[in-house]
N, C-alpha and C positions, 0 to 999 in steps of 0.2 A: 504493499499499499504506500510506503514511503517513497519507493521508486516511482510509482505512478504519480504521486503528488509532485515530485520534482519535474517529471516530463510534462505534466499538465501546466505547471508554472512556466516552463520554457516555451510552451505552445501558446503563450499569451492568453491563458484562461479559456482556450477553446475546449469544446466538449470532447471527452475522451471515452471511447467505448472499447474495452479490451477483454478478450476471453482468456481466463487463466484456468486451464483444465476444466473443471466443472463450474466455474464461477464467471459471472458477468459483472464487472466493476464499472460503475458509471460515475464519472466526475461531474459534479454539478457546480457551476460557477455562479457568481453574483449576477451575471448577465442573463442567465436563463432560468433562474429559480423562480417559481411561481410567486406572484406578488404577496399572497397571503402568508407565504413562508419567508418572505424577504425581511430579514432583521437588520440589514445593513452590513452584515458580516461578509466581507469580500472573500474570506477563506472557507465559506460554508461548503461542506462536502458531504456527500451521502454515498454509502456503499450498498448497492442492491445485489444480493446474492441469490442466484437462482440456478436451476439446472439448465444449462445451455442447450442440452439435447432436445428439450421440449420445443425449442424454437427453430430447430433445423430439420424436422421431419417433413419430407415431401409427401404428397398424397399417395404415390405408389408405396413408399415405405410404410406409411400408416396402414395401408390395406394389407400388406404382408404381415405386419404385427397383429392385426385383427384376425387374420386367418390362423396364425399360430396360436394365439391365445384362445381362440374358439375351439380348435381341434386338439391341441396338446393334451388336455385332460382325458381325452378319449383314447390316446395312444398308450399302449402298455409295453412293458419290458419283460421279455421271456428268457428265463434261464433254463437250460436243459442239462440233465445229469445222466450218467451211466453208472452201472454197478461195477465195482472192481474189488478183487480180493486183496486184502492186506498181505504184503509179502512176509510180514513178521508174525502173522497169526492167521486164523481161519475166518476172521471177521470180514463181512462184506461191507464195503464203504461206497458211498455215492461221490463221484467225482464230476466236476463240471466239464461239459464237452462243447458248450457253445451258447451263444445268445442270439436272440432274434427279436422281431417286432410283431405287434399285433394291435388290435383295437377292439374296444367294447362295442358289441353289436346291439345289445338291448339291456333293459334294466333287470333282466333275470340272471345276469352274470355270464352270458355267452361271449366268448372271445374268439375272434376270427384271425387266423394267421395262415401261413403257407404250410402245406404238408411236409415239405422237406425240412422245415425248422424243427419239427418234433419227430421226424422219421426214425432217427437212430437213438432216441432218448428212452431211458427207463423211467424217468420221472421229470416233471416240469413244474416250475414255479412262475407265477405271474406277479409282477410289481405294478401297481396302479397308482395314479395320482388321485388323492382325495382332498376335498375341500376342508380347510381348517375351520371348525366351528368353535364357538365359545362353549366352554364346558357346561354351562347352564342350559345349552340347547340340545344336548345329546346325552344318552345314558352312559354310565361309567364303563360298561362293558364294550363300548365301541369307540372310546376316545382314542385319538391317534397317538401312538407311542412308537417311535422308531428305535429299533435296536433292542427291544425287550419283548418278552413274550406277552401277547395280548390274547384275551379269551373272548370268543364269540362263537355262537352256535355250538355250545358245549366244548369249546376249545379244540375243535377238530380241524379248523380251516385256516386260521391265521397263524403264520409261522414266525419263529425267530428270524429276523431279517438277515439272510445270508446271500442276498442277491448281489450281483456284481454291479448293479446300477449305483451310480454315485449319488451323493446327498443332494446336490443342487440340480434341479431339473430345468431351471430357468423360468419356471412358472410361479408367480407370486401367489401367496395365500393357499398353497397346496403342499401337502406332505405325501408320503408314500406308505403303502401297506403291501405286504407280500402274502400271497395266498397259494395254497396247493392247487394244481390244475387237474381236472379230470377231462379225459377225451370223450367228447360226445359222438363224434364221427369224423371220418376222413374221406376225401376223394382224391386219391393219388393221380387219377387221370387228368384232373384239372388243378392239381397242386394246392388244394384247399383243405384246411383242417379247422374244426370247431372245438374249442375247449370250453370248460365251465369252471367258474370259481363261485364259491358261496359267500358273496359279499353283500352287505346291506345295501338297499336300493339307493340311499343317499350318498354312497361311496362310488356309485357308477355313473358315468357320463357317456351314454351311447353316442356314437358318431352320427353326424347328420348325413344320411344317405342320399346321394344325388342320382344322376343317370349318366350312362355313357352314350346314350343315343344323341346324335347331333353334334358330337365333338368335332372341332375344327383344328386342322393343323395350324399352329401358330398361337393358339390361345395359351394362357398361363397355366402352369402346372406346379404344384407344391408337394414335395415329399417330406414326410416326417417319420423318423424312425431312430434306430439306435446303431448307427454304423460304427463298427470296431468297438462296440460297448459304450459309445458316447451317446447317452440317452437323450431323447427328445431333441435331436438335431433336425433342423429344417434346411432343405435345399430348394432352390428356385430354378425353374426353367420353363420350357414350353413343350407343348405336344408336338413331337417331331414327325409322327406318322401314326396312322390307324390301319386296322386290318392286317396287322402283322401276325406271324405264326411262330410259336416256340414249342419246344418239346417239354412235356411233363417229366417228373422223375422216373416214370415207368415207360417213357418213350411215346406215349400217346400225344398227338399234337393238340395244342391249345390255340384256338383260332380267335380272330378279331382282337388281338392283343394291342394295347396302346404302347407306342414308343415315345419316350421322353428324353430330353437331355438334362433334366434335373438329376444331379449327382446321386447315384444309387450305389452303395458299397456293401460288402459283407456285413450283416447285422441289420440292414434295411429290409430284408425279406420279411414279408407279412405286414409291413407298415402301409399306411394309406397314401394314395395319390389323390390330391385335392384340386378342385378348381378355385377360381378367385373368390368364390363365395364361401369357401371352407367346407364344401360338400364333397363327399367321397365319390370319386369317379373310377377308382381302380385299386387293386392290391399290388404293390411292388413285389415282383417275383424273381427277376433275373436280370443279368446284364450281359452285354457282348463286350468282352475285353480280353486281349491277349495276356495282360498282366494280372488279371483277377480283381483289379480295382476299377473305379469308374473311368470310362473312356467316353462318356457323353452319350452312350447308347444303353438306355435302360428300358425294361418292359414291365407292364402292369396288366393284370387280368382285369377286363372291364367289369364294372360293378353290376351291370345288367345280367351278366353270367353268374356273378358271385351271389346275387340275391336268390336266384332259383336254387343253386346248390346248397347254400347255407340253410335256407328254409327247409329243404329236403332232409339235410343232415340232422337238423334240430328235431324234425318231426319223426323221421324213420331211422336215423342213425347210420344211414348208408344211401348211396346213389346207385341204382341199378341201371345198367346199360346193356343193350343187345349185342351179342357176339356170335361169331360163327363157330367158335370152339376149336380154332386151329392155331398153330404157330407158323410164323412166316420169316422169310429172310429180308433184312433191311434192303432198301432200294440200292444204296451205294454198293453193297456187296453183290447184289444181283446183277448190277451193271457190269461188274468184273467177269461175270459168267456169260455175258453177251445178251442178257435179258434187258431190252431197252424200255419195255413198257409192261406194266402190270406188277402184281405181287406174287412172288413165288411161294407156294405152300411147302412148308418143311415137314410138319407132322400133323396127322389127322387122328386124334385119339379114337379108339373103337367105341367109346360111349358118347361121342359127339354127334349132333345132328348132321354135320357135314359128312361124317363117315357113312351114316345111314343113306345119305343121298348119292353116294358114290364118288365123292371127291378123293383124289389121290394125293398123297404126300411124297416128298422126296425120300428115296431110300437107296441103300447100297445093295447091289446084286450079289449073288453067290460068287461071281467071278471077281468081286471087289470094285466094280465100276459103280459110279454114281448115276442113278436113274432119276432124271429131273421130274418133279411132280407137276401138278396143275399150276397154271399161272392165271390168277384172277384178273380179268380185264374189264369186268362190268358188273355193277349191282343194279338190277332193273335197267333203267336207261342212263345211269350215271357211269361215265368212263372212269376207270381206275388206272392211274399211272404209278402212284406210290402208295405206301401204307397210310399216308395222311389222307389221301382220297378215299381209301377204304373206310377209315374211321369216320370221316365226314359223311359218307354215304349211309353208314349204319346209324348215325345219330338221329335220323329222321324216322326210325322205326322203333317198335317196342318189342320186348321179349314175347315170344309166342307167335309173332307174325311170320308168314312165309314169304320169302323173297326169291326172285330169280337171279341166280349167280351165273354169269358167263365166264368160262375158263378156256384158256388155250391149253390143250392137252398134247404134250410132245409124244409122238409115236415114230418108231423107226420106219423108214421107207420100205425096208425089207428085213427079214431076219438076219441077213448077213451084212446089211448096210451099216455104216458108221454115222450117217447123217439122219436127221429126223425132220418130220414136218409137224406143224402145229394145227391141230384140229379143234375148231370151236365146239364147245359142249355147254349146254345150258342145264343147270341143276336147280331144283327147287329145295330150298333149305329153310327149315323152321328155326328162327333165331332163339337162342336161349339167353337167360339172364347171366350177367357177369357174376363171378364168384363173390359171395357176400363178404364185404370188408367192413366190419364195424370198427375195429381198432387194430392197428398193427400189433403183432405178437409182442414186440419189445417196447410198446408205448404204454406209459403209465395210465392206469385206469382202475382206481380202487377207492 
């Protein structure tokens, strides 16, 4: 302040406005002081201290802040654990194997995340942000206490805090609570899992669900998650593309995926992708990167697909899809064999409807040669070039329906010939339901 006074005097009592870190210091001279405060004192000075950041926010900055403060309490931090035997005893210990993101779906405690976040876990814990209430407003058994054991619902659900989530989430007036998670259902084909925590309703802040219909390339996109364990981190970008396709953890294609350049890194999986209104438009699921870190190409499952799957998992615990009951060779490998179009059938189990219809699989002959099986080229009127086309064609049917499957069947030109010809054959196959997957064998559910 003394230095400012000296510079002000040298400037012939001109007004001085200077920012010193988080302070704005205003020098008031006898020339500009309001008349009702003018006491004739030429050295009258006043220091006005305020947070300068409040005066420097642009409208876009404020909108981003609003999006974060609206959505952050809905974003959760997921810790996953595996069992490991102690080398010095026979005791089984739980060791952390990773972290991920998710978000609160409803006020019943359902948490939505990616299947691959919990796929290899034996147990999982969910840390949520909860509003800090005055003690007079809530019961003693649900007051927020971090780092100590809390009792609620007979003491079965709230854990001693051992999450890797750090103390400061960047959201004011919120604390965190850690709960055991139960798996409600998973859909590996779409990389979606639904967990459940037994939390009181006033601790839950369901995310505002929007729609992925009508998204435009170039509109703003915001990703909130826990990259590299840094909880509640927000990155900003735009929607770079729509209608993309990525593979699920089991190889089934996920279609109509949203592409964004908002930075998505390991730990962001399962977190929300938001529009400029703070509404959910997708679940961040994967990235395209040679290094494994963000390269500006991230993918999110569209929320319109998510809503149907999540509602089905909550209601039934599983998602049933129609299948032919066969195994196949991936297109890239089939191309190496000279099969340019269609899906090569590898195995047709004897109890499958495809076997009953007469479909042939690839086999090894008595002489040791490989006999190529049927090549699926059409489902009804839909052409099949790759396995992605096959899955997409089956999506429009239900288990129990009968479909016409056209295959190219390789046959030798003659018993002594080494070349073969492809003969089109149409089979009628009754689709069966996919194997019931309620919870992966090694995923916590008790």
